[in-house]
Backbone as CSV, one residue per row, in Angstrom:
resi,resn,N_x,N_y,N_z,CA_x,CA_y,CA_z,C_x,C_y,C_z
1,MET,5.997,-116.781,9.167,6.185,-115.884,7.544,6.444,-117.579,6.935
2,GLN,6.115,-117.627,5.314,6.537,-118.724,4.792,7.820,-118.133,4.244
3,PRO,8.664,-120.049,3.851,9.491,-119.373,3.156,9.182,-119.288,1.521
4,SER,9.897,-118.359,1.179,9.657,-118.437,-0.555,9.998,-119.349,-1.211
5,SER,9.556,-119.588,-2.095,9.794,-120.820,-2.973,10.921,-120.477,-4.080
6,PRO,11.908,-121.156,-4.452,13.145,-120.700,-5.077,12.051,-120.871,-7.066
7,SER,13.153,-119.790,-7.454,12.811,-119.458,-8.635,13.111,-120.876,-9.403
8,PRO,12.260,-121.087,-10.398,12.760,-122.133,-11.304,14.367,-122.059,-11.951
9,THR,15.279,-122.970,-11.739,16.438,-122.832,-12.617,16.533,-124.381,-13.496
10,ILE,17.465,-124.026,-14.761,17.504,-125.414,-15.638,17.958,-126.569,-14.622
11,SER,18.545,-126.591,-13.490,19.190,-127.544,-13.038,17.784,-128.456,-12.247
12,THR,16.698,-127.644,-11.789,15.250,-128.179,-11.157,14.441,-128.224,-12.934
13,VAL,14.541,-127.863,-13.385,13.659,-128.164,-14.832,13.760,-129.095,-15.663
14,THR,15.391,-129.706,-15.717,15.847,-131.046,-15.942,15.289,-131.839,-15.185
15,GLU,15.198,-131.632,-13.847,15.143,-133.155,-13.044,13.665,-133.257,-13.039
16,THR,12.542,-132.360,-13.360,11.362,-132.710,-13.486,11.222,-133.653,-15.108
17,ALA,12.089,-134.128,-15.853,12.189,-134.479,-16.595,11.170,-134.094,-18.213
18,LEU,11.302,-132.756,-18.642,10.889,-132.150,-19.460,12.132,-132.644,-20.702
19,THR,11.524,-132.615,-21.992,11.958,-132.732,-23.192,12.654,-131.741,-23.503
20,TYR,13.728,-132.156,-24.681,14.746,-131.511,-24.804,14.166,-130.048,-25.435
21,ASP,12.755,-130.037,-26.166,12.563,-128.827,-26.727,11.762,-127.737,-25.543
22,GLU,11.202,-128.677,-24.219,10.432,-127.893,-23.681,11.801,-127.205,-22.833
23,VAL,13.036,-127.806,-22.393,14.285,-127.142,-22.217,14.717,-126.186,-22.597
24,SER,14.689,-126.070,-24.272,15.088,-125.159,-24.851,14.283,-124.116,-25.148
25,MET,13.250,-124.203,-24.910,12.423,-123.083,-24.760,12.401,-122.328,-23.633
26,HIS,12.707,-123.412,-22.030,12.733,-122.311,-20.900,13.777,-121.653,-21.169
27,ARG,14.977,-122.008,-21.712,16.136,-121.468,-21.537,15.594,-119.862,-22.398
28,SER,14.955,-120.060,-23.648,14.656,-119.202,-24.634,13.917,-117.707,-23.578
29,ARG,13.000,-118.528,-23.260,11.978,-117.585,-22.725,12.997,-117.096,-21.312
30,HIS,13.570,-117.365,-20.455,14.673,-116.742,-19.414,15.509,-115.652,-20.093
31,PHE,15.996,-116.009,-21.306,16.954,-115.110,-22.030,16.151,-113.406,-22.240
32,VAL,14.894,-113.684,-23.338,13.897,-112.581,-24.016,13.785,-111.912,-22.003
33,MET,13.477,-112.585,-20.658,12.989,-111.953,-20.227,14.063,-111.234,-19.305
34,ALA,15.471,-111.719,-19.599,16.432,-110.905,-18.629,16.777,-109.654,-19.562
35,LEU,16.459,-109.803,-21.203,16.401,-108.952,-21.859,15.785,-107.859,-21.643
36,GLN,14.529,-108.286,-21.442,13.486,-106.983,-21.206,13.433,-106.480,-20.290
37,GLU,14.386,-107.360,-18.667,14.553,-106.256,-17.856,15.553,-105.418,-17.845
38,LEU,16.480,-105.554,-18.559,17.564,-104.722,-19.269,16.900,-103.508,-20.168
39,LYS,16.094,-104.215,-20.871,15.531,-102.930,-21.727,14.419,-101.797,-20.817
40,ASN,14.019,-102.740,-19.243,13.031,-101.870,-18.392,13.661,-100.772,-17.732
41,LEU,15.144,-101.145,-17.758,16.196,-100.240,-16.783,16.262,-98.747,-17.686
42,ARG,16.271,-98.559,-18.630,16.593,-97.458,-19.456,15.581,-96.588,-18.681
43,PRO,13.891,-96.234,-19.172,12.917,-95.317,-18.856,13.058,-95.428,-17.317
44,GLN,13.324,-96.090,-16.351,13.809,-96.004,-15.129,14.433,-95.212,-14.822
45,LEU,16.097,-95.033,-15.324,17.074,-94.127,-15.059,16.488,-92.987,-15.836
46,HIS,16.364,-92.694,-17.028,15.732,-91.635,-17.429,14.723,-90.794,-16.484
47,SER,14.267,-91.331,-16.013,13.051,-90.329,-15.102,13.905,-90.284,-13.560
48,ALA,14.818,-91.372,-13.424,15.587,-91.033,-12.081,16.985,-89.617,-12.242
49,ALA,17.067,-89.514,-13.358,17.853,-88.969,-13.957,17.214,-87.137,-13.801
50,GLU,15.616,-87.499,-14.205,15.040,-86.149,-14.663,14.984,-85.594,-13.103
51,TYR,14.372,-86.953,-12.158,14.232,-85.963,-11.247,15.205,-85.638,-10.216
52,CYS,16.734,-86.219,-10.344,17.739,-85.688,-9.676,18.411,-84.396,-10.329
53,GLU,17.831,-84.466,-11.479,18.119,-82.860,-12.194,17.427,-81.822,-11.567
54,SER,16.209,-82.417,-11.588,14.845,-80.915,-10.589,15.363,-80.705,-9.647
55,SER,15.442,-81.541,-8.596,15.897,-81.792,-7.171,16.940,-81.189,-7.266
56,TYR,17.714,-80.882,-7.776,19.205,-80.574,-7.719,19.285,-78.862,-7.947
57,LEU,18.033,-78.281,-9.012,18.038,-76.902,-9.071,16.995,-76.670,-8.479
58,TYR,16.190,-77.060,-7.527,15.562,-76.323,-6.725,15.651,-76.788,-5.656
59,SER,16.919,-77.195,-5.104,17.220,-77.377,-3.751,17.739,-76.372,-3.211
60,GLU,18.094,-76.441,-2.313,18.745,-75.474,-1.085,19.906,-76.162,-0.817
61,GLN,19.851,-77.593,-0.684,20.589,-78.023,0.166,21.586,-78.932,-1.436
62,LYS,22.036,-78.551,-2.584,22.395,-78.921,-3.096,23.993,-80.030,-2.965
63,GLN,24.487,-79.808,-1.924,25.664,-80.722,-1.501,24.731,-81.969,-1.261
64,ALA,23.777,-82.227,-0.641,23.099,-83.394,0.051,22.697,-83.853,-1.303
65,VAL,21.774,-83.399,-2.102,21.766,-83.813,-3.396,22.330,-84.606,-4.369
66,LEU,23.641,-83.687,-4.540,24.152,-84.242,-5.309,25.132,-85.361,-4.538
67,GLU,25.434,-85.594,-3.131,26.014,-87.249,-2.704,24.221,-88.077,-2.932
68,ASN,23.662,-87.474,-2.354,22.350,-88.713,-2.840,22.394,-89.095,-4.317
69,LEU,22.761,-88.392,-5.451,23.000,-88.521,-7.096,23.938,-89.340,-7.327
70,LYS,25.014,-89.511,-6.516,26.156,-89.789,-6.413,25.983,-91.484,-5.988
71,ASP,25.398,-92.025,-4.692,24.820,-92.945,-4.003,23.892,-93.579,-5.417
72,TYR,23.077,-92.899,-5.912,22.187,-93.671,-6.725,22.767,-93.927,-7.907
73,SER,23.773,-93.349,-8.815,24.110,-93.664,-9.847,25.062,-94.749,-9.723
74,VAL,25.768,-94.735,-8.254,26.575,-96.275,-8.219,25.637,-97.200,-8.319
75,LYS,24.755,-97.227,-7.279,23.846,-98.343,-7.290,22.999,-98.619,-8.506
76,ALA,22.714,-97.375,-9.514,22.120,-97.876,-10.636,23.048,-98.125,-12.138
77,LEU,24.486,-98.431,-11.805,25.515,-98.515,-12.218,25.824,-100.097,-12.338
78,VAL,25.814,-100.432,-10.939,26.041,-101.795,-10.651,24.720,-102.626,-11.103
79,ASN,23.583,-102.382,-10.978,22.480,-102.543,-11.222,22.646,-103.034,-12.556
80,ALA,22.950,-101.884,-13.433,23.107,-102.140,-14.406,23.961,-103.379,-15.213
81,VAL,25.008,-103.041,-14.523,26.324,-103.927,-15.308,25.765,-105.455,-14.785
82,ASP,25.262,-105.679,-13.289,24.536,-106.478,-13.064,23.199,-107.221,-13.938
83,HIS,22.499,-106.646,-14.592,21.624,-106.690,-15.623,22.112,-107.195,-16.827
84,LEU,23.233,-107.275,-17.414,24.100,-106.947,-18.018,25.111,-108.515,-18.207
85,GLY,25.282,-108.911,-17.318,25.925,-110.290,-16.671,24.704,-110.922,-16.599
86,THR,23.734,-111.075,-16.664,22.461,-111.851,-16.616,22.380,-111.948,-17.999
87,VAL,22.456,-111.313,-18.388,21.764,-111.484,-20.348,22.791,-111.939,-20.955
88,ALA,24.338,-111.936,-20.307,25.220,-111.886,-20.798,25.281,-113.712,-20.506
89,CYS,24.947,-114.287,-19.658,24.853,-115.106,-18.681,23.859,-116.110,-19.913
90,LYS,22.568,-115.795,-19.784,21.443,-116.157,-20.334,22.016,-116.594,-22.081
91,LEU,22.199,-115.815,-22.245,22.777,-115.556,-24.097,24.159,-116.508,-24.009
92,ASN,24.862,-117.012,-23.277,26.020,-117.917,-23.122,25.219,-119.389,-23.038
93,ASP,24.244,-119.070,-22.012,23.659,-120.431,-22.344,23.039,-121.296,-23.117
94,LEU,22.274,-120.360,-24.035,21.434,-120.226,-25.218,21.945,-121.142,-26.082
95,LEU,23.730,-120.032,-26.351,25.127,-120.077,-27.796,25.454,-121.642,-27.594
96,ASP,25.316,-122.073,-26.249,25.793,-123.187,-25.356,25.440,-124.403,-25.903
97,GLN,23.395,-124.170,-25.813,22.967,-125.454,-26.439,22.569,-125.036,-27.551
98,GLN,23.004,-124.629,-28.397,22.629,-124.239,-29.812,23.826,-125.208,-30.632
99,ASN,24.919,-124.853,-30.042,26.271,-125.260,-30.115,25.917,-127.028,-29.891
100,SER,25.687,-127.358,-28.906,25.436,-128.853,-28.760,24.401,-129.536,-29.252
101,GLU,23.223,-128.378,-30.175,22.268,-129.395,-31.045,22.971,-129.536,-32.178
102,ILE,23.605,-128.500,-32.749,24.544,-128.569,-34.063,25.691,-130.029,-33.670
103,VAL,26.140,-129.851,-32.827,27.334,-130.979,-32.731,26.334,-132.256,-33.236
104,SER,25.158,-132.120,-31.779,24.275,-133.702,-32.074,24.205,-133.787,-33.513
105,ALA,23.485,-132.921,-34.150,23.461,-133.268,-35.570,24.067,-133.608,-36.115
106,ASP,25.711,-132.865,-36.186,26.660,-133.319,-37.055,27.296,-134.662,-36.972
107,LEU,27.102,-135.171,-35.193,27.246,-137.095,-35.727,26.180,-137.538,-35.822
108,ARG,25.321,-136.885,-35.991,24.276,-138.129,-36.654,24.562,-138.284,-37.858
109,ILE,24.830,-137.027,-38.689,24.825,-137.153,-40.058,25.954,-137.783,-40.417
110,SER,27.352,-137.920,-39.560,28.181,-138.491,-40.193,28.240,-139.791,-39.209
111,SER,27.659,-140.183,-38.497,26.988,-141.418,-38.529,26.192,-142.512,-39.780
112,LEU,25.274,-141.381,-40.262,24.517,-141.789,-41.524,25.647,-141.760,-42.936
113,ALA,26.329,-141.001,-42.650,27.260,-141.002,-43.945,28.136,-142.366,-43.780
114,GLN,28.686,-143.076,-42.747,29.407,-143.875,-42.303,28.396,-144.800,-42.675
115,ARG,27.039,-145.141,-42.579,26.362,-146.378,-42.746,25.973,-146.201,-44.247
116,TYR,25.813,-145.260,-45.006,26.032,-145.436,-46.596,26.933,-145.677,-47.169
117,ARG,28.411,-145.388,-46.941,29.441,-145.770,-47.263,29.719,-147.311,-46.988
118,THR,29.110,-148.278,-45.935,29.684,-149.173,-45.193,28.199,-150.035,-46.650
119,CYS,27.648,-149.633,-46.509,26.214,-150.340,-47.349,26.768,-150.302,-49.005
120,GLN,27.464,-149.288,-49.321,27.495,-148.807,-50.579,29.085,-150.027,-50.861
121,GLU,30.072,-150.199,-50.141,31.321,-151.113,-50.208,30.221,-152.529,-50.315
122,TYR,29.531,-152.769,-49.519,29.312,-154.010,-49.555,28.351,-154.211,-50.578
123,THR,27.467,-153.609,-51.258,27.156,-153.560,-52.527,27.753,-153.947,-53.563
124,ASP,28.978,-152.636,-53.658,30.289,-153.342,-54.587,30.945,-154.229,-54.463
125,ARG,30.978,-154.616,-53.407,32.072,-156.286,-53.169,30.882,-156.952,-53.642
126,GLU,29.342,-157.268,-53.273,28.459,-158.264,-53.350,28.523,-158.163,-55.127
127,ALA,28.282,-157.232,-55.700,28.610,-157.064,-57.224,29.617,-157.771,-57.628
128,LEU,30.642,-157.295,-57.433,31.637,-157.387,-57.807,31.912,-159.187,-57.774
129,LYS,31.720,-159.647,-56.746,31.984,-161.189,-56.644,30.780,-161.844,-57.693
130,GLN,29.734,-161.339,-57.683,28.941,-161.900,-59.033,29.344,-161.634,-60.340
131,GLN,29.986,-160.655,-60.850,30.879,-160.423,-61.870,31.893,-161.296,-62.370
132,CYS,32.321,-161.647,-61.068,33.773,-162.127,-61.081,32.821,-164.072,-61.229
133,LEU,32.003,-164.584,-60.535,31.788,-166.018,-61.275,30.737,-166.105,-61.825
134,TYR,30.421,-165.149,-62.711,29.818,-165.127,-63.996,30.304,-165.650,-65.042
135,LYS,30.219,-166.992,-65.765,31.243,-167.319,-66.699,30.298,-167.758,-67.483
136,THR,30.752,-167.231,-68.943,29.731,-168.433,-69.854,30.610,-169.653,-70.407
137,TYR,29.615,-170.565,-69.898,30.200,-172.234,-70.509,29.220,-172.338,-71.699
138,PRO,30.300,-173.099,-72.387,29.757,-173.731,-73.891,28.500,-173.618,-73.706
139,ARG,27.493,-173.848,-74.495,25.848,-174.085,-74.734,25.974,-175.643,-75.604
140,HIS,26.920,-176.922,-75.090,25.979,-178.444,-76.254,26.082,-179.274,-75.093
141,HIS,25.169,-180.280,-75.292,25.036,-181.147,-74.330,25.914,-182.346,-74.513
142,LYS,26.554,-182.764,-73.834,26.923,-184.016,-73.547,26.007,-185.316,-74.515
143,HIS,26.345,-186.556,-75.413,25.803,-187.552,-75.731,26.348,-188.925,-74.994
144,TYR,25.606,-189.288,-74.465,25.753,-190.516,-73.640,25.336,-191.387,-74.939
145,SER,26.426,-192.448,-74.556,26.266,-194.021,-75.513,26.223,-194.779,-74.415
146,PHE,25.133,-195.819,-74.821,25.329,-196.658,-73.959,25.433,-198.435,-74.353
147,PRO,26.598,-198.919,-74.038,26.647,-200.133,-74.629,25.418,-200.871,-75.396
148,GLY,25.428,-201.278,-76.161,24.448,-202.024,-77.007,22.961,-201.388,-77.428
149,ARG,23.196,-200.124,-77.660,22.722,-199.269,-78.038,23.243,-198.401,-79.239
150,LEU,22.643,-198.212,-80.164,23.294,-197.406,-80.761,21.751,-195.904,-81.198
């Protein structure tokens, strides 16, 4: 018997050096798949409930059917709660990822704003220096007189 290959997780996906967008898409797809599995439980539980109801109504061993129904109900409830936990975990991962994207974008915006303020201060300072150095000097020419020439 061959060992089954493990399902890909986020840690193995990141080890294969995927881009950030691919990892994001991978997480979104896992969340959608977990949500779809949870949605698929509903019709299964309905059909199982109908089966249990009909077998209870038409069976002569009602106590045995009732015990089986209790066992099945407990297992179905545990399965549904497990699926809810999976969906919640996937949703939490997705929200964490989006939160980190927002924080990263906020840091980039803050960095750009700081660069802009630095450039603005530099240009203001340089303009002020040029205005302070700009003086109007009188526009007359000095006349030099050389001895012996008039």
